[in-house]
A tleap script that builds the chain and sets N, CA, C and O, in Angstrom:
source leaprc.protein.ff14SB
mol = sequence {
  NMET PHE ARG ASN ILE LEU VAL PRO ILE ASP
  LEU ALA ASP ALA GLY TYR ALA LYS PRO ALA
  ILE ALA LYS ALA ALA ALA LEU VAL ASP ALA
  SER GLY GLY LYS VAL LYS LEU LEU ASN VAL
  LEU PRO MET THR PRO VAL MET LEU ALA GLU
  TYR VAL PRO ALA ASP PHE ASP THR GLN GLN
  ARG GLN SER ALA GLU GLU ALA LEU ALA ILE
  VAL ALA LYS GLU SER GLU ILE GLU SER GLU
  ARG LEU SER THR VAL ILE ARG GLN GLY GLY
  ILE TYR HIE GLU ILE LEU GLU GLU ALA ALA
  ALA PHE LYS ALA ASP LEU ILE VAL MET THR
  SER HIE ARG PRO ALA MET ARG THR TYR PHE
  LEU GLY SER ASN ALA GLY HIE VAL VAL ARG
  TYR ALA LYS CYS SER VAL LEU VAL VAL ARG
  CGLN
}
set mol.1.N position { -54.796 9.146 165.914 }
set mol.1.CA position { -55.117 9.426 164.615 }
set mol.1.C position { -54.823 10.973 164.212 }
set mol.1.O position { -53.888 11.241 163.458 }
set mol.2.N position { -55.628 11.925 164.725 }
set mol.2.CA position { -55.324 13.319 164.425 }
set mol.2.C position { -54.748 13.904 165.814 }
set mol.2.O position { -55.366 13.781 166.872 }
set mol.3.N position { -53.575 14.514 165.710 }
set mol.3.CA position { -52.811 14.895 166.871 }
set mol.3.C position { -53.015 16.455 166.996 }
set mol.3.O position { -53.144 16.964 168.109 }
set mol.4.N position { -53.038 17.086 166.027 }
set mol.4.CA position { -53.254 18.697 166.064 }
set mol.4.C position { -54.422 19.051 165.245 }
set mol.4.O position { -54.479 18.872 164.029 }
set mol.5.N position { -55.408 19.592 166.016 }
set mol.5.CA position { -56.647 19.950 165.410 }
set mol.5.C position { -56.854 21.434 165.491 }
set mol.5.O position { -56.741 21.974 166.592 }
set mol.6.N position { -57.139 22.122 164.458 }
set mol.6.CA position { -57.394 23.465 164.403 }
set mol.6.C position { -58.904 23.740 164.192 }
set mol.6.O position { -59.515 23.146 163.303 }
set mol.7.N position { -59.462 24.569 164.944 }
set mol.7.CA position { -60.803 24.950 164.883 }
set mol.7.C position { -61.056 26.434 164.724 }
set mol.7.O position { -61.049 27.142 165.731 }
set mol.8.N position { -61.267 26.928 163.587 }
set mol.8.CA position { -61.600 28.336 163.283 }
set mol.8.C position { -62.913 28.705 163.841 }
set mol.8.O position { -63.877 27.972 163.622 }
set mol.9.N position { -63.040 29.831 164.578 }
set mol.9.CA position { -64.212 30.243 165.162 }
set mol.9.C position { -64.592 31.730 164.793 }
set mol.9.O position { -63.721 32.588 164.933 }
set mol.10.N position { -65.749 32.058 164.364 }
set mol.10.CA position { -66.252 33.385 164.168 }
set mol.10.C position { -66.905 33.842 165.467 }
set mol.10.O position { -68.012 33.391 165.762 }
set mol.11.N position { -66.296 34.692 166.239 }
set mol.11.CA position { -66.776 35.068 167.452 }
set mol.11.C position { -68.093 35.839 167.346 }
set mol.11.O position { -68.822 35.918 168.335 }
set mol.12.N position { -68.411 36.384 166.237 }
set mol.12.CA position { -69.759 37.109 166.024 }
set mol.12.C position { -70.891 36.133 166.134 }
set mol.12.O position { -72.024 36.526 166.410 }
set mol.13.N position { -70.617 34.890 165.928 }
set mol.13.CA position { -71.590 33.837 166.127 }
set mol.13.C position { -70.941 32.517 166.691 }
set mol.13.O position { -70.924 31.447 166.083 }
set mol.14.N position { -70.421 32.740 167.910 }
set mol.14.CA position { -69.554 31.642 168.488 }
set mol.14.C position { -70.493 30.323 168.814 }
set mol.14.O position { -70.001 29.201 168.937 }
set mol.15.N position { -71.776 30.572 168.927 }
set mol.15.CA position { -72.639 29.330 169.125 }
set mol.15.C position { -72.645 28.454 167.978 }
set mol.15.O position { -72.847 27.248 168.123 }
set mol.16.N position { -72.419 29.023 166.747 }
set mol.16.CA position { -72.510 28.360 165.423 }
set mol.16.C position { -71.271 27.377 165.391 }
set mol.16.O position { -71.330 26.394 164.651 }
set mol.17.N position { -70.201 27.598 166.131 }
set mol.17.CA position { -69.013 26.764 166.137 }
set mol.17.C position { -69.188 25.623 167.045 }
set mol.17.O position { -68.369 24.712 166.926 }
set mol.18.N position { -70.103 25.511 167.922 }
set mol.18.CA position { -70.240 24.444 168.967 }
set mol.18.C position { -70.179 23.074 168.355 }
set mol.18.O position { -69.504 22.230 168.944 }
set mol.19.N position { -70.805 22.746 167.239 }
set mol.19.CA position { -70.659 21.380 166.666 }
set mol.19.C position { -69.231 21.023 166.256 }
set mol.19.O position { -68.763 19.896 166.414 }
set mol.20.N position { -68.531 22.104 165.691 }
set mol.20.CA position { -67.150 21.799 165.271 }
set mol.20.C position { -66.292 21.614 166.447 }
set mol.20.O position { -65.346 20.829 166.395 }
set mol.21.N position { -66.596 22.369 167.632 }
set mol.21.CA position { -65.700 22.273 168.757 }
set mol.21.C position { -66.022 20.848 169.434 }
set mol.21.O position { -65.093 20.180 169.888 }
set mol.22.N position { -67.271 20.421 169.492 }
set mol.22.CA position { -67.643 19.130 169.991 }
set mol.22.C position { -67.028 17.969 169.296 }
set mol.22.O position { -66.560 17.003 169.899 }
set mol.23.N position { -67.049 18.114 167.844 }
set mol.23.CA position { -66.322 17.166 167.009 }
set mol.23.C position { -64.863 17.097 167.327 }
set mol.23.O position { -64.309 16.003 167.442 }
set mol.24.N position { -64.238 18.197 167.470 }
set mol.24.CA position { -62.782 18.254 167.699 }
set mol.24.C position { -62.522 17.777 169.065 }
set mol.24.O position { -61.448 17.213 169.274 }
set mol.25.N position { -63.390 17.934 170.049 }
set mol.25.CA position { -63.183 17.339 171.407 }
set mol.25.C position { -63.235 15.923 171.410 }
set mol.25.O position { -62.450 15.275 172.103 }
set mol.26.N position { -64.176 15.337 170.624 }
set mol.26.CA position { -64.292 13.881 170.548 }
set mol.26.C position { -63.108 13.296 169.882 }
set mol.26.O position { -62.603 12.280 170.359 }
set mol.27.N position { -62.614 13.864 168.799 }
set mol.27.CA position { -61.488 13.395 168.118 }
set mol.27.C position { -60.167 13.446 168.986 }
set mol.27.O position { -59.344 12.531 168.971 }
set mol.28.N position { -60.036 14.584 169.737 }
set mol.28.CA position { -58.802 14.700 170.528 }
set mol.28.C position { -58.929 13.759 171.666 }
set mol.28.O position { -57.890 13.266 172.105 }
set mol.29.N position { -60.124 13.429 172.228 }
set mol.29.CA position { -60.199 12.468 173.330 }
set mol.29.C position { -59.742 11.091 172.850 }
set mol.29.O position { -59.186 10.298 173.610 }
set mol.30.N position { -59.983 10.841 171.616 }
set mol.30.CA position { -59.654 9.473 171.016 }
set mol.30.C position { -58.102 9.399 170.787 }
set mol.30.O position { -57.466 8.374 171.034 }
set mol.31.N position { -57.538 10.536 170.306 }
set mol.31.CA position { -56.197 10.426 169.891 }
set mol.31.C position { -55.158 10.965 170.978 }
set mol.31.O position { -53.955 10.719 170.883 }
set mol.32.N position { -55.691 11.693 171.984 }
set mol.32.CA position { -54.703 12.310 172.953 }
set mol.32.C position { -53.943 13.437 172.377 }
set mol.32.O position { -52.844 13.742 172.839 }
set mol.33.N position { -54.528 14.126 171.300 }
set mol.33.CA position { -53.862 15.135 170.715 }
set mol.33.C position { -54.212 16.535 171.318 }
set mol.33.O position { -54.593 16.635 172.484 }
set mol.34.N position { -54.070 17.622 170.481 }
set mol.34.CA position { -54.273 19.025 170.958 }
set mol.34.C position { -55.242 19.676 170.005 }
set mol.34.O position { -55.333 19.373 168.815 }
set mol.35.N position { -55.943 20.576 170.606 }
set mol.35.CA position { -56.878 21.473 169.744 }
set mol.35.C position { -56.432 22.875 169.949 }
set mol.35.O position { -56.032 23.295 171.035 }
set mol.36.N position { -56.515 23.583 168.864 }
set mol.36.CA position { -56.291 25.050 168.892 }
set mol.36.C position { -57.481 25.819 168.369 }
set mol.36.O position { -57.915 25.596 167.239 }
set mol.37.N position { -58.002 26.696 169.150 }
set mol.37.CA position { -59.156 27.485 168.629 }
set mol.37.C position { -58.565 28.743 168.087 }
set mol.37.O position { -57.688 29.357 168.695 }
set mol.38.N position { -59.063 29.132 166.910 }
set mol.38.CA position { -58.516 30.380 166.076 }
set mol.38.C position { -59.639 31.338 165.754 }
set mol.38.O position { -60.709 30.944 165.289 }
set mol.39.N position { -59.383 32.555 166.001 }
set mol.39.CA position { -60.238 33.617 165.604 }
set mol.39.C position { -59.460 34.588 164.696 }
set mol.39.O position { -58.365 35.004 165.076 }
set mol.40.N position { -59.976 34.965 163.522 }
set mol.40.CA position { -59.365 35.932 162.732 }
set mol.40.C position { -60.109 37.167 162.705 }
set mol.40.O position { -61.293 37.248 162.380 }
set mol.41.N position { -59.308 38.208 163.089 }
set mol.41.CA position { -59.865 39.602 163.026 }
set mol.41.C position { -59.634 40.187 161.725 }
set mol.41.O position { -58.549 40.048 161.160 }
set mol.42.N position { -60.652 40.871 161.190 }
set mol.42.CA position { -60.428 41.550 159.896 }
set mol.42.C position { -59.511 42.741 159.914 }
set mol.42.O position { -59.452 43.383 160.963 }
set mol.43.N position { -58.785 43.118 158.878 }
set mol.43.CA position { -58.014 44.308 158.895 }
set mol.43.C position { -58.871 45.523 158.906 }
set mol.43.O position { -59.912 45.514 158.250 }
set mol.44.N position { -58.501 46.623 159.633 }
set mol.44.CA position { -59.360 47.796 159.533 }
set mol.44.C position { -59.038 48.544 158.121 }
set mol.44.O position { -57.887 48.851 157.810 }
set mol.45.N position { -60.055 48.778 157.380 }
set mol.45.CA position { -59.825 49.341 156.050 }
set mol.45.C position { -59.089 50.774 156.264 }
set mol.45.O position { -59.387 51.534 157.185 }
set mol.46.N position { -58.254 50.997 155.450 }
set mol.46.CA position { -57.429 52.269 155.379 }
set mol.46.C position { -58.409 53.458 155.378 }
set mol.46.O position { -58.185 54.423 156.108 }
set mol.47.N position { -59.436 53.413 154.615 }
set mol.47.CA position { -60.299 54.534 154.546 }
set mol.47.C position { -61.041 54.826 155.808 }
set mol.47.O position { -61.528 55.941 155.995 }
set mol.48.N position { -61.155 53.769 156.764 }
set mol.48.CA position { -61.842 54.095 158.006 }
set mol.48.C position { -60.840 54.349 159.219 }
set mol.48.O position { -61.221 54.658 160.348 }
set mol.49.N position { -59.554 54.185 158.854 }
set mol.49.CA position { -58.524 54.355 159.977 }
set mol.49.C position { -58.651 55.635 160.665 }
set mol.49.O position { -58.468 55.673 161.882 }
set mol.50.N position { -58.957 56.730 159.980 }
set mol.50.CA position { -58.997 58.034 160.553 }
set mol.50.C position { -60.167 58.262 161.490 }
set mol.50.O position { -60.152 59.169 162.322 }
set mol.51.N position { -61.187 57.415 161.338 }
set mol.51.CA position { -62.342 57.620 162.058 }
set mol.51.C position { -62.529 56.582 163.337 }
set mol.51.O position { -63.528 56.621 164.055 }
set mol.52.N position { -61.583 55.772 163.502 }
set mol.52.CA position { -61.562 54.983 164.631 }
set mol.52.C position { -60.470 55.378 165.633 }
set mol.52.O position { -59.517 56.042 165.228 }
set mol.53.N position { -60.557 54.994 166.965 }
set mol.53.CA position { -59.555 55.470 167.921 }
set mol.53.C position { -58.232 54.816 167.547 }
set mol.53.O position { -58.165 53.777 166.890 }
set mol.54.N position { -57.186 55.490 168.009 }
set mol.54.CA position { -55.844 55.083 167.725 }
set mol.54.C position { -55.548 53.658 168.299 }
set mol.54.O position { -54.714 52.949 167.735 }
set mol.55.N position { -56.174 53.252 169.340 }
set mol.55.CA position { -56.003 51.943 169.963 }
set mol.55.C position { -57.098 50.981 169.472 }
set mol.55.O position { -57.301 49.984 170.165 }
set mol.56.N position { -57.793 51.154 168.411 }
set mol.56.CA position { -58.880 50.388 168.027 }
set mol.56.C position { -58.537 48.848 167.841 }
set mol.56.O position { -59.213 47.947 168.338 }
set mol.57.N position { -57.376 48.654 167.044 }
set mol.57.CA position { -56.874 47.316 166.884 }
set mol.57.C position { -56.571 46.598 168.147 }
set mol.57.O position { -56.763 45.385 168.238 }
set mol.58.N position { -56.087 47.336 169.156 }
set mol.58.CA position { -55.640 46.744 170.431 }
set mol.58.C position { -56.887 46.399 171.123 }
set mol.58.O position { -56.955 45.282 171.634 }
set mol.59.N position { -57.954 47.258 171.216 }
set mol.59.CA position { -59.152 46.962 171.845 }
set mol.59.C position { -59.896 45.849 171.231 }
set mol.59.O position { -60.554 45.079 171.931 }
set mol.60.N position { -59.814 45.723 169.868 }
set mol.60.CA position { -60.517 44.705 169.123 }
set mol.60.C position { -59.901 43.322 169.562 }
set mol.60.O position { -60.605 42.358 169.862 }
set mol.61.N position { -58.494 43.309 169.574 }
set mol.61.CA position { -57.825 42.106 169.928 }
set mol.61.C position { -58.101 41.603 171.362 }
set mol.61.O position { -58.219 40.410 171.644 }
set mol.62.N position { -58.189 42.586 172.212 }
set mol.62.CA position { -58.447 42.258 173.632 }
set mol.62.C position { -59.849 41.623 173.859 }
set mol.62.O position { -60.053 40.620 174.543 }
set mol.63.N position { -60.730 42.302 173.231 }
set mol.63.CA position { -62.142 41.788 173.219 }
set mol.63.C position { -62.275 40.331 172.618 }
set mol.63.O position { -62.962 39.460 173.152 }
set mol.64.N position { -61.568 40.155 171.484 }
set mol.64.CA position { -61.608 38.853 170.864 }
set mol.64.C position { -60.916 37.776 171.834 }
set mol.64.O position { -61.383 36.644 171.962 }
set mol.65.N position { -59.860 38.182 172.453 }
set mol.65.CA position { -59.129 37.244 173.372 }
set mol.65.C position { -60.016 36.882 174.519 }
set mol.65.O position { -59.997 35.732 174.959 }
set mol.66.N position { -60.763 37.767 175.006 }
set mol.66.CA position { -61.731 37.620 176.111 }
set mol.66.C position { -62.834 36.655 175.788 }
set mol.66.O position { -63.204 35.757 176.545 }
set mol.67.N position { -63.334 36.918 174.587 }
set mol.67.CA position { -64.443 36.010 174.086 }
set mol.67.C position { -63.998 34.768 173.725 }
set mol.67.O position { -64.784 33.834 173.882 }
set mol.68.N position { -62.773 34.523 173.221 }
set mol.68.CA position { -62.288 33.281 172.806 }
set mol.68.C position { -61.904 32.523 174.026 }
set mol.68.O position { -61.938 31.294 173.965 }
set mol.69.N position { -61.541 33.114 175.129 }
set mol.69.CA position { -61.353 32.419 176.386 }
set mol.69.C position { -62.569 31.841 176.889 }
set mol.69.O position { -62.552 30.707 177.368 }
set mol.70.N position { -63.671 32.554 176.819 }
set mol.70.CA position { -64.915 32.104 177.369 }
set mol.70.C position { -65.374 30.775 176.475 }
set mol.70.O position { -65.808 29.750 176.999 }
set mol.71.N position { -65.222 30.945 175.154 }
set mol.71.CA position { -65.535 29.745 174.327 }
set mol.71.C position { -64.609 28.546 174.674 }
set mol.71.O position { -65.080 27.409 174.662 }
set mol.72.N position { -63.384 28.755 174.964 }
set mol.72.CA position { -62.440 27.728 175.352 }
set mol.72.C position { -62.877 27.093 176.653 }
set mol.72.O position { -62.799 25.871 176.774 }
set mol.73.N position { -63.326 27.847 177.622 }
set mol.73.CA position { -63.668 27.396 178.862 }
set mol.73.C position { -64.976 26.581 178.771 }
set mol.73.O position { -65.146 25.577 179.463 }
set mol.74.N position { -65.840 27.014 177.950 }
set mol.74.CA position { -67.211 26.338 177.687 }
set mol.74.C position { -66.985 25.029 176.904 }
set mol.74.O position { -67.846 24.150 176.869 }
set mol.75.N position { -65.737 24.925 176.246 }
set mol.75.CA position { -65.598 23.741 175.320 }
set mol.75.C position { -65.495 22.385 176.095 }
set mol.75.O position { -65.783 21.338 175.516 }
set mol.76.N position { -65.118 22.396 177.300 }
set mol.76.CA position { -64.941 21.246 178.111 }
set mol.76.C position { -63.771 20.434 177.662 }
set mol.76.O position { -63.644 19.276 178.059 }
set mol.77.N position { -62.874 21.014 176.816 }
set mol.77.CA position { -61.612 20.274 176.515 }
set mol.77.C position { -60.584 20.493 177.528 }
set mol.77.O position { -60.349 21.649 177.879 }
set mol.78.N position { -59.945 19.513 178.037 }
set mol.78.CA position { -58.878 19.714 179.059 }
set mol.78.C position { -57.894 20.836 178.644 }
set mol.78.O position { -57.404 20.905 177.517 }
set mol.79.N position { -57.643 21.715 179.655 }
set mol.79.CA position { -56.837 22.949 179.456 }
set mol.79.C position { -55.382 22.571 178.870 }
set mol.79.O position { -54.861 23.309 178.034 }
set mol.80.N position { -54.804 21.518 179.285 }
set mol.80.CA position { -53.571 21.121 178.819 }
set mol.80.C position { -53.624 20.651 177.240 }
set mol.80.O position { -52.589 20.574 176.577 }
set mol.81.N position { -54.709 20.393 176.787 }
set mol.81.CA position { -54.926 19.960 175.411 }
set mol.81.C position { -55.438 21.158 174.529 }
set mol.81.O position { -55.603 21.001 173.319 }
set mol.82.N position { -55.663 22.239 175.092 }
set mol.82.CA position { -56.383 23.317 174.503 }
set mol.82.C position { -55.521 24.701 174.437 }
set mol.82.O position { -54.926 25.126 175.427 }
set mol.83.N position { -55.513 25.298 173.294 }
set mol.83.CA position { -54.827 26.582 173.174 }
set mol.83.C position { -55.671 27.437 172.314 }
set mol.83.O position { -56.530 26.949 171.579 }
set mol.84.N position { -55.455 28.628 172.390 }
set mol.84.CA position { -56.167 29.679 171.500 }
set mol.84.C position { -55.225 30.720 170.886 }
set mol.84.O position { -54.144 31.045 171.378 }
set mol.85.N position { -55.752 31.205 169.759 }
set mol.85.CA position { -54.890 32.207 169.105 }
set mol.85.C position { -55.722 33.228 168.328 }
set mol.85.O position { -56.746 32.838 167.768 }
set mol.86.N position { -55.389 34.377 168.263 }
set mol.86.CA position { -56.001 35.492 167.519 }
set mol.86.C position { -55.081 35.849 166.413 }
set mol.86.O position { -53.889 36.055 166.642 }
set mol.87.N position { -55.599 35.933 165.196 }
set mol.87.CA position { -54.742 36.422 164.089 }
set mol.87.C position { -55.560 37.521 163.363 }
set mol.87.O position { -56.776 37.643 163.506 }
set mol.88.N position { -54.833 38.268 162.615 }
set mol.88.CA position { -55.559 39.385 161.881 }
set mol.88.C position { -55.149 39.436 160.396 }
set mol.88.O position { -53.966 39.485 160.057 }
set mol.89.N position { -56.160 39.422 159.539 }
set mol.89.CA position { -56.015 39.424 158.084 }
set mol.89.C position { -57.171 38.799 157.367 }
set mol.89.O position { -58.311 38.835 157.831 }
set mol.90.N position { -56.869 38.229 156.238 }
set mol.90.CA position { -57.903 37.581 155.431 }
set mol.90.C position { -58.267 36.278 156.061 }
set mol.90.O position { -57.388 35.538 156.504 }
set mol.91.N position { -59.443 35.995 156.113 }
set mol.91.CA position { -59.981 34.715 157.008 }
set mol.91.C position { -59.318 33.542 156.476 }
set mol.91.O position { -58.519 32.934 157.189 }
set mol.92.N position { -59.583 33.145 155.233 }
set mol.92.CA position { -59.025 31.754 154.871 }
set mol.92.C position { -57.520 31.769 154.763 }
set mol.92.O position { -56.893 30.739 155.013 }
set mol.93.N position { -56.896 32.895 154.400 }
set mol.93.CA position { -55.491 32.988 154.451 }
set mol.93.C position { -54.904 32.690 155.752 }
set mol.93.O position { -53.973 31.890 155.851 }
set mol.94.N position { -55.411 33.301 156.763 }
set mol.94.CA position { -54.919 33.159 158.055 }
set mol.94.C position { -55.230 31.703 158.761 }
set mol.94.O position { -54.465 31.159 159.557 }
set mol.95.N position { -56.337 31.239 158.378 }
set mol.95.CA position { -56.580 29.821 158.801 }
set mol.95.C position { -55.626 28.889 158.171 }
set mol.95.O position { -55.223 27.950 158.857 }
set mol.96.N position { -55.223 29.015 156.996 }
set mol.96.CA position { -54.221 28.157 156.455 }
set mol.96.C position { -52.852 28.461 156.895 }
set mol.96.O position { -52.022 27.555 156.970 }
set mol.97.N position { -52.548 29.734 157.205 }
set mol.97.CA position { -51.212 30.098 157.771 }
set mol.97.C position { -51.082 29.422 159.236 }
set mol.97.O position { -50.077 28.812 159.600 }
set mol.98.N position { -52.127 29.595 159.947 }
set mol.98.CA position { -52.123 28.978 161.227 }
set mol.98.C position { -52.042 27.504 161.338 }
set mol.98.O position { -51.398 26.942 162.223 }
set mol.99.N position { -52.766 26.846 160.345 }
set mol.99.CA position { -52.606 25.392 160.230 }
set mol.99.C position { -51.215 24.936 159.945 }
set mol.99.O position { -50.751 23.923 160.467 }
set mol.100.N position { -50.529 25.716 159.085 }
set mol.100.CA position { -49.165 25.299 158.836 }
set mol.100.C position { -48.332 25.546 160.047 }
set mol.100.O position { -47.536 24.677 160.402 }
set mol.101.N position { -48.454 26.679 160.721 }
set mol.101.CA position { -47.623 26.960 161.931 }
set mol.101.C position { -47.931 26.030 163.039 }
set mol.101.O position { -47.043 25.718 163.833 }
set mol.102.N position { -49.090 25.585 163.138 }
set mol.102.CA position { -49.490 24.563 164.290 }
set mol.102.C position { -49.210 23.196 163.925 }
set mol.102.O position { -49.211 22.277 164.744 }
set mol.103.N position { -48.949 23.050 162.581 }
set mol.103.CA position { -48.606 21.646 162.090 }
set mol.103.C position { -49.986 20.813 162.208 }
set mol.103.O position { -49.993 19.631 162.552 }
set mol.104.N position { -51.016 21.455 161.926 }
set mol.104.CA position { -52.401 20.870 162.046 }
set mol.104.C position { -52.414 19.606 161.077 }
set mol.104.O position { -51.899 19.661 159.961 }
set mol.105.N position { -52.954 18.612 161.507 }
set mol.105.CA position { -53.306 17.467 160.562 }
set mol.105.C position { -54.836 17.368 160.377 }
set mol.105.O position { -55.341 16.490 159.679 }
set mol.106.N position { -55.510 18.250 160.993 }
set mol.106.CA position { -56.968 18.341 160.684 }
set mol.106.C position { -57.472 19.776 161.056 }
set mol.106.O position { -57.111 20.406 162.050 }
set mol.107.N position { -58.302 20.168 160.170 }
set mol.107.CA position { -59.086 21.462 160.430 }
set mol.107.C position { -60.526 21.191 160.530 }
set mol.107.O position { -61.127 20.703 159.573 }
set mol.108.N position { -61.123 21.486 161.652 }
set mol.108.CA position { -62.554 21.261 161.845 }
set mol.108.C position { -63.276 22.634 161.835 }
set mol.108.O position { -62.989 23.504 162.657 }
set mol.109.N position { -64.170 22.791 160.930 }
set mol.109.CA position { -64.828 24.130 160.929 }
set mol.109.C position { -66.308 23.910 160.461 }
set mol.109.O position { -66.641 22.942 159.778 }
set mol.110.N position { -67.122 24.839 160.865 }
set mol.110.CA position { -68.469 24.858 160.424 }
set mol.110.C position { -68.609 25.714 159.144 }
set mol.110.O position { -67.810 26.605 158.856 }
set mol.111.N position { -69.692 25.377 158.393 }
set mol.111.CA position { -70.064 26.084 157.172 }
set mol.111.C position { -71.564 26.291 157.020 }
set mol.111.O position { -72.332 25.368 157.294 }
set mol.112.N position { -71.984 27.406 156.616 }
set mol.112.CA position { -73.392 27.634 156.226 }
set mol.112.C position { -73.684 26.718 155.048 }
set mol.112.O position { -72.759 26.330 154.335 }
set mol.113.N position { -74.964 26.357 154.821 }
set mol.113.CA position { -75.288 25.701 153.635 }
set mol.113.C position { -74.984 26.572 152.461 }
set mol.113.O position { -75.161 27.789 152.512 }
set mol.114.N position { -74.503 25.924 151.349 }
set mol.114.CA position { -74.125 26.776 150.197 }
set mol.114.C position { -75.321 27.426 149.567 }
set mol.114.O position { -76.418 26.873 149.496 }
set mol.115.N position { -75.063 28.598 149.124 }
set mol.115.CA position { -76.123 29.416 148.308 }
set mol.115.C position { -75.530 29.685 147.030 }
set mol.115.O position { -74.315 29.561 146.878 }
set mol.116.N position { -76.389 30.089 145.974 }
set mol.116.CA position { -75.851 30.266 144.752 }
set mol.116.C position { -74.605 31.176 144.598 }
set mol.116.O position { -73.674 30.954 143.823 }
set mol.117.N position { -74.718 32.278 145.478 }
set mol.117.CA position { -73.599 33.219 145.451 }
set mol.117.C position { -72.169 32.566 145.864 }
set mol.117.O position { -71.115 32.953 145.360 }
set mol.118.N position { -72.245 31.583 146.788 }
set mol.118.CA position { -71.008 30.940 147.195 }
set mol.118.C position { -70.610 30.098 146.134 }
set mol.118.O position { -69.395 29.917 146.056 }
set mol.119.N position { -71.391 29.485 145.219 }
set mol.119.CA position { -70.860 28.707 144.139 }
set mol.119.C position { -70.078 29.546 143.176 }
set mol.119.O position { -69.144 29.028 142.563 }
set mol.120.N position { -70.394 30.822 142.998 }
set mol.120.CA position { -69.706 31.605 142.076 }
set mol.120.C position { -68.513 32.326 142.639 }
set mol.120.O position { -67.450 32.445 142.030 }
set mol.121.N position { -68.776 32.840 143.946 }
set mol.121.CA position { -67.704 33.582 144.588 }
set mol.121.C position { -66.790 32.843 145.519 }
set mol.121.O position { -65.673 33.271 145.811 }
set mol.122.N position { -67.291 31.727 145.976 }
set mol.122.CA position { -66.488 30.910 146.923 }
set mol.122.C position { -66.838 31.320 148.310 }
set mol.122.O position { -67.453 32.367 148.512 }
set mol.123.N position { -66.448 30.488 149.317 }
set mol.123.CA position { -66.635 30.882 150.732 }
set mol.123.C position { -65.342 30.601 151.450 }
set mol.123.O position { -64.415 30.003 150.905 }
set mol.124.N position { -65.300 31.071 152.753 }
set mol.124.CA position { -64.085 30.891 153.436 }
set mol.124.C position { -63.823 29.323 153.588 }
set mol.124.O position { -62.696 28.890 153.351 }
set mol.125.N position { -64.858 28.467 153.982 }
set mol.125.CA position { -64.719 27.081 154.204 }
set mol.125.C position { -64.299 26.398 152.832 }
set mol.125.O position { -63.538 25.431 152.820 }
set mol.126.N position { -64.842 26.959 151.664 }
set mol.126.CA position { -64.495 26.314 150.398 }
set mol.126.C position { -63.067 26.543 150.069 }
set mol.126.O position { -62.405 25.624 149.588 }
set mol.127.N position { -62.527 27.762 150.308 }
set mol.127.CA position { -61.120 28.071 150.093 }
set mol.127.C position { -60.287 27.081 150.994 }
set mol.127.O position { -59.386 26.423 150.473 }
set mol.128.N position { -60.555 26.971 152.252 }
set mol.128.CA position { -59.799 26.221 153.183 }
set mol.128.C position { -59.820 24.760 152.706 }
set mol.128.O position { -58.801 24.077 152.802 }
set mol.129.N position { -60.937 24.277 152.204 }
set mol.129.CA position { -61.006 22.830 151.819 }
set mol.129.C position { -60.208 22.634 150.478 }
set mol.129.O position { -59.683 21.545 150.246 }
set mol.130.N position { -60.112 23.674 149.598 }
set mol.130.CA position { -59.404 23.435 148.409 }
set mol.130.C position { -57.982 23.699 148.559 }
set mol.130.O position { -57.203 23.152 147.777 }
set mol.131.N position { -57.550 24.475 149.474 }
set mol.131.CA position { -56.041 24.898 149.647 }
set mol.131.C position { -55.320 24.307 150.827 }
set mol.131.O position { -54.095 24.384 150.924 }
set mol.132.N position { -56.104 23.698 151.754 }
set mol.132.CA position { -55.337 23.208 152.955 }
set mol.132.C position { -54.462 22.061 152.565 }
set mol.132.O position { -54.774 21.286 151.662 }
set mol.133.N position { -53.320 21.964 153.287 }
set mol.133.CA position { -52.428 20.817 153.129 }
set mol.133.C position { -52.657 19.655 154.029 }
set mol.133.O position { -51.935 18.658 154.058 }
set mol.134.N position { -53.783 19.865 154.811 }
set mol.134.CA position { -54.110 18.732 155.760 }
set mol.134.C position { -55.560 18.404 155.473 }
set mol.134.O position { -56.201 18.978 154.592 }
set mol.135.N position { -56.054 17.444 156.267 }
set mol.135.CA position { -57.509 17.074 156.112 }
set mol.135.C position { -58.408 18.186 156.658 }
set mol.135.O position { -58.006 18.857 157.609 }
set mol.136.N position { -59.562 18.408 156.125 }
set mol.136.CA position { -60.534 19.421 156.535 }
set mol.136.C position { -61.804 18.667 156.712 }
set mol.136.O position { -62.186 17.910 155.819 }
set mol.137.N position { -62.527 18.838 157.883 }
set mol.137.CA position { -63.817 18.386 158.278 }
set mol.137.C position { -64.733 19.504 158.319 }
set mol.137.O position { -64.608 20.359 159.196 }
set mol.138.N position { -65.693 19.574 157.396 }
set mol.138.CA position { -66.651 20.626 157.498 }
set mol.138.C position { -67.938 20.102 158.067 }
set mol.138.O position { -68.593 19.229 157.498 }
set mol.139.N position { -68.293 20.676 159.241 }
set mol.139.CA position { -69.444 20.225 160.014 }
set mol.139.C position { -70.589 21.205 159.678 }
set mol.139.O position { -70.453 22.411 159.883 }
set mol.140.N position { -71.708 20.684 159.166 }
set mol.140.CA position { -72.895 21.352 158.829 }
set mol.140.C position { -73.861 21.330 159.927 }
set mol.140.O position { -73.858 20.391 160.723 }
set mol.141.N position { -74.689 22.303 160.023 }
set mol.141.CA position { -75.675 22.375 161.180 }
set mol.141.C position { -76.942 21.639 160.704 }
set mol.141.O position { -77.916 21.542 161.450 }
savepdb mol mol.pdb
quit
C-alpha cells in the first residue's frame, strides 16, 4: 500500500513522535516499504549570527544526527528499511521538499491538539496537510 513513508520528528521532544513512528513501522511491515525519519533544523537568525560560534550550524547538525540515530535505533524498524535525514530551513517547507525528493506516498506526523491560535495562524501539521502532494496521517496523542 504505502511504499515510502516520511516521518518528521522534532528532536526537542522526540518522545512525542513515538506514536507516529510506531504507526509508520506497522504500515511499512505490511507493505514492505521504507521509512525515512526527518528532522528540520531552524535557520540561525542573521541578527544572532555574530553571537554564536563560527561552527554553530555544524555543531547543531552533528548533534541532530546523533539524536536522530538514537531515535532510529529505538524505532525497531529494520535498518535496511530505515533512513534518516537532517534538513535546515522552514519546517513545513522542508517537510514538503523532502517528501517530494523521497517520493513519499505517505507522511506520518504527530500534532498537538489545535488551539485557537493555530486556527488563525496555522501550524506546521496544518500546512503539511494542506499542501502535501501525498497522503498525510496526523497522529494525535
